[in-house]
Backbone as CSV, one residue per row, in Angstrom:
resi,resn,N_x,N_y,N_z,CA_x,CA_y,CA_z,C_x,C_y,C_z
1,MET,0.858,-1.171,0.000,0.000,0.000,0.000,0.905,1.235,0.000
2,ARG,0.707,2.103,-0.962,1.469,3.347,-1.029,0.699,4.444,-0.304
3,ILE,1.443,5.276,0.401,0.852,6.373,1.172,1.546,7.671,0.772
4,SER,0.767,8.729,0.558,1.334,10.027,0.192,0.534,11.145,0.831
5,SER,1.235,12.175,1.281,0.539,13.350,1.813,0.261,14.363,0.711
6,THR,0.711,14.075,-0.521,0.475,14.955,-1.660,-0.710,14.439,-2.472
7,ASN,-0.951,15.080,-3.620,-2.061,14.692,-4.490,-1.721,13.567,-5.451
8,ALA,-0.520,13.018,-5.398,-0.111,12.042,-6.405,0.758,10.948,-5.802
9,ILE,0.822,9.854,-6.532,1.731,8.749,-6.249,2.742,8.748,-7.387
10,GLU,4.019,8.781,-7.069,5.060,8.832,-8.099,4.925,7.650,-9.054
11,GLY,4.853,7.961,-10.359,4.777,6.927,-11.379,3.417,6.272,-11.509
12,GLY,2.403,6.809,-10.869,1.103,6.154,-10.912,-0.006,7.073,-11.367
13,ARG,-0.972,6.496,-12.052,-2.216,7.187,-12.391,-3.324,6.359,-11.800
14,GLY,-4.359,7.009,-11.371,-5.396,6.209,-10.740,-6.738,6.876,-10.733
15,SER,-7.705,6.140,-10.237,-9.052,6.661,-10.060,-9.377,6.678,-8.580
16,ARG,-10.175,7.650,-8.186,-10.518,7.818,-6.778,-11.589,6.834,-6.339
17,LEU,-11.482,6.431,-5.096,-12.457,5.556,-4.459,-13.046,6.310,-3.281
18,PRO,-14.058,5.778,-2.634,-14.592,6.466,-1.454,-13.475,6.715,-0.433
19,PRO,-13.397,7.924,0.130,-12.289,8.247,1.016,-12.355,7.507,2.348
20,PRO,-11.253,6.842,2.716,-11.230,6.239,4.037,-10.923,7.299,5.076
21,GLY,-11.357,7.082,6.257,-11.031,7.967,7.371,-11.097,7.142,8.629
22,THR,-10.380,7.575,9.615,-10.405,6.845,10.863,-10.243,7.814,12.012
23,GLN,-10.887,7.508,13.085,-10.801,8.327,14.288,-10.631,7.386,15.458
24,ARG,-9.778,7.753,16.368,-9.577,6.881,17.518,-9.266,7.731,18.727
25,THR,-9.811,7.327,19.845,-9.479,7.916,21.131,-8.885,6.796,21.956
26,ALA,-7.659,6.988,22.354,-6.957,5.916,23.051,-5.933,6.521,24.004
27,PRO,-5.434,5.695,24.913,-4.368,6.189,25.777,-3.206,6.728,24.934
28,LEU,-2.633,7.802,25.401,-1.549,8.483,24.694,-0.374,7.531,24.464
29,GLN,0.050,7.426,23.203,1.170,6.564,22.837,2.089,7.335,21.898
30,GLU,3.360,7.041,21.958,4.331,7.711,21.096,4.104,7.388,19.618
31,ASN,3.625,6.188,19.323,3.469,5.748,17.929,2.058,5.979,17.406
32,TRP,1.367,7.033,17.848,-0.018,7.264,17.459,-0.168,7.392,15.948
33,ARG,0.782,8.021,15.281,0.676,8.217,13.832,0.730,6.862,13.110
34,GLU,1.615,5.990,13.525,1.729,4.655,12.935,0.438,3.856,13.124
35,LEU,-0.156,3.958,14.298,-1.392,3.218,14.589,-2.547,3.661,13.701
36,VAL,-2.724,4.972,13.533,-3.849,5.429,12.706,-3.592,5.179,11.226
37,VAL,-2.335,5.203,10.781,-2.041,4.897,9.382,-2.360,3.436,9.093
38,ARG,-2.013,2.539,10.014,-2.340,1.127,9.825,-3.846,0.918,9.697
39,GLU,-4.607,1.608,10.532,-6.060,1.496,10.474,-6.604,2.079,9.171
40,LEU,-6.038,3.188,8.730,-6.430,3.809,7.466,-6.135,2.863,6.295
41,MET,-4.986,2.197,6.334,-4.619,1.239,5.292,-5.584,0.059,5.255
42,ARG,-5.985,-0.436,6.418,-6.945,-1.549,6.457,-8.260,-1.150,5.797
43,LYS,-8.719,0.061,6.071,-9.976,0.513,5.470,-9.835,0.666,3.957
44,ALA,-8.683,1.153,3.500,-8.453,1.301,2.060,-8.374,-0.065,1.389
45,GLU,-7.742,-1.026,2.032,-7.656,-2.382,1.475,-9.040,-3.031,1.379
46,ASP,-9.926,-2.700,2.308,-11.289,-3.241,2.275,-12.037,-2.842,1.009
47,ILE,-11.676,-1.698,0.428,-12.343,-1.256,-0.808,-11.430,-1.449,-2.013
48,ASP,-10.401,-2.292,-1.861,-9.497,-2.692,-2.940,-8.662,-1.538,-3.489
49,ALA,-8.266,-0.607,-2.643,-7.401,0.503,-3.057,-5.950,0.039,-3.113
50,ASP,-5.172,0.697,-3.966,-3.742,0.424,-4.069,-2.909,1.452,-3.309
51,ALA,-3.495,2.617,-3.075,-2.751,3.702,-2.442,-3.718,4.657,-1.754
52,ILE,-3.166,5.506,-0.913,-3.932,6.574,-0.274,-3.148,7.863,-0.478
53,ILE,-3.812,8.875,-1.034,-3.171,10.168,-1.247,-3.809,11.208,-0.331
54,ARG,-3.155,12.350,-0.224,-3.605,13.477,0.604,-3.888,13.051,2.038
55,VAL,-2.988,12.229,2.592,-3.127,11.797,3.977,-2.888,12.996,4.885
56,ASP,-3.791,13.187,5.824,-3.707,14.316,6.742,-4.055,13.835,8.148
57,TYR,-3.464,14.471,9.137,-3.697,14.112,10.533,-4.186,15.328,11.297
58,GLN,-5.100,15.087,12.208,-5.537,16.109,13.154,-5.561,15.442,14.513
59,ASN,-5.163,16.192,15.519,-5.249,15.618,16.855,-5.576,16.704,17.860
60,ASP,-6.302,16.295,18.867,-6.663,17.193,19.955,-5.583,17.113,21.015
61,GLY,-5.633,18.048,21.925,-4.713,18.000,23.045,-5.007,16.795,23.929
62,VAL,-4.105,16.541,24.825,-4.245,15.410,25.737,-5.318,15.723,26.773
63,ILE,-6.177,14.747,27.028,-7.225,14.857,28.043,-6.897,13.854,29.148
64,ARG,-6.823,14.321,30.359,-6.531,13.420,31.476,-7.839,13.041,32.158
65,ILE,-8.066,11.746,32.326,-9.230,11.239,33.039,-8.809,11.073,34.500
66,ASP,-9.282,11.971,35.353,-8.840,11.994,36.752,-9.147,10.705,37.502
67,GLU,-10.307,10.099,37.212,-10.700,8.895,37.950,-9.726,7.737,37.732
68,THR,-9.183,7.655,36.519,-8.294,6.535,36.201,-6.829,6.944,36.074
69,GLY,-6.589,8.229,35.915,-5.222,8.701,35.723,-4.693,8.463,34.318
70,VAL,-5.576,8.087,33.377,-5.168,7.791,32.008,-5.216,9.077,31.177
71,ASN,-4.184,9.282,30.357,-4.164,10.396,29.416,-4.698,9.907,28.074
72,LEU,-5.705,10.590,27.523,-6.296,10.229,26.239,-6.015,11.316,25.218
73,LYS,-5.935,10.897,23.950,-5.738,11.830,22.853,-6.594,11.343,21.688
74,ARG,-7.359,12.257,21.077,-8.163,11.894,19.909,-7.371,12.265,18.663
75,VAL,-7.235,11.300,17.761,-6.483,11.482,16.528,-7.388,11.132,15.354
76,VAL,-7.375,11.968,14.319,-8.154,11.727,13.117,-7.195,11.704,11.932
77,ALA,-7.284,10.656,11.124,-6.490,10.557,9.894,-7.462,10.442,8.730
78,THR,-7.214,11.210,7.682,-8.052,11.157,6.484,-7.169,11.041,5.251
79,GLY,-7.738,10.568,4.163,-7.021,10.453,2.908,-7.965,10.059,1.799
80,ILE,-7.455,10.038,0.583,-8.241,9.646,-0.578,-7.680,8.329,-1.087
81,ALA,-8.508,7.300,-1.086,-8.103,5.996,-1.569,-8.142,6.003,-3.097
82,VAL,-7.118,5.423,-3.732,-7.070,5.373,-5.187,-6.747,3.952,-5.653
83,LYS,-7.235,3.641,-6.824,-6.927,2.385,-7.505,-5.995,2.765,-8.655
84,LEU,-4.766,2.265,-8.635,-3.787,2.615,-9.660,-4.044,1.816,-10.924
85,SER,-3.784,2.469,-12.073,-3.922,1.796,-13.361,-2.600,1.868,-14.087
86,CYS,-2.364,0.907,-14.948,-1.124,0.864,-15.729,-1.321,1.695,-17.002
87,ALA,-0.297,2.472,-17.339,-0.367,3.251,-18.598,-0.167,2.314,-19.774
88,ALA,-0.942,2.527,-20.825,-0.849,1.650,-22.009,0.298,2.058,-22.898
């Protein structure tokens, strides 16, 4: 699965598919970006995409749950799933 934060995949032409997106609220982890990208890739694979372009991340500040002492962070990843085609 190819991932790009730009509008294109190098050497590829493709058609757009329904955009995958994922949102998660979980205990604060250093690898949060890797976790949401993996989830985004799974959703793109479900619709038979070859790549995701215009990947973007948004995240809120850390929220501390006083009762449990757990720090939570909401992260949103979005992108456009594409199906690559071979040039003739």
